[in-house]
N, C-alpha and C positions, 0 to 999 in steps of 0.2 A: 370284837371290842370296838364300841363305839367312841370317835374321840368329838371333844368340841372344834368350834373353828380355831382357838387359839393353839391347841393341841396340835391339831392337823398342820397348822402353819409350821409349828417347831418340827413337827415329825419329816415335813418335805421341803425342811430348811428355806420356807419362802415368807414373803407377809401375808397378813391376816387379810388384806386388800386384795392381793392375788386369789387368795381361797374364796372371799366373795365374788369376785368377776368371775370364777370357775364354777360357782355355783348359780349364779345369773344366767351363765352361757350354758347351764345344765352339762357341764364337761364333770361334775361331782354329782353322785345321787347324795341325797342327805335324807334323815329323818327328823320330825319334831317332835319334841315330848310334852308341848304346850309353851315352855320357855325358851329353851334351847335349841339351836340347830345342831344335831350329831349326825357326824359321817362316819360310815363303816371303813376301818382301818383297812380290811384286807383290799378293797379296791384298788389299791395304790401298788400292790405287790409286784405285778408285771411293770408299772413304771419305774418302779426303782430296779427291777431286775435290768431293764433294757436300759438304764443309765448307767448302772455299773459295767455293763458290757460295752456300752459307748465308751466310757470313760477307760476301760482297759484296753480298747483297741486304738485311742488314740495315745495313750502312753506308749504301747507298741509300738505306733508309728514313728513318735516323736524319738523313741529309744534305738532306732533301726538307723544303722551308721549310713553315712553319705558315701556312694560309690564314686570311686576315684574316677576323674573325667578320662575319657580315651583320647588321645591326640590324633586326631583322624590327619592331620596334617602332615605327619612321618610317614605315612603309608606310601609306598614307592612302588 
């Protein structure tokens, strides 16, 4: 499935300026039909998968309880 620049920005939750920048930097592959720039949606699957993995790891880290301090001074 192909998306326009605006649809891609909505799909990735970024601005259209960011999408245009990524296109200029050749980080996003595009196809042109003469009038519109079209972007293949499936090229973002790995990005979205890794982003979800990162969010889960961050949430797990934030949910981890803080360990109690070991009072080293009391060791005799």
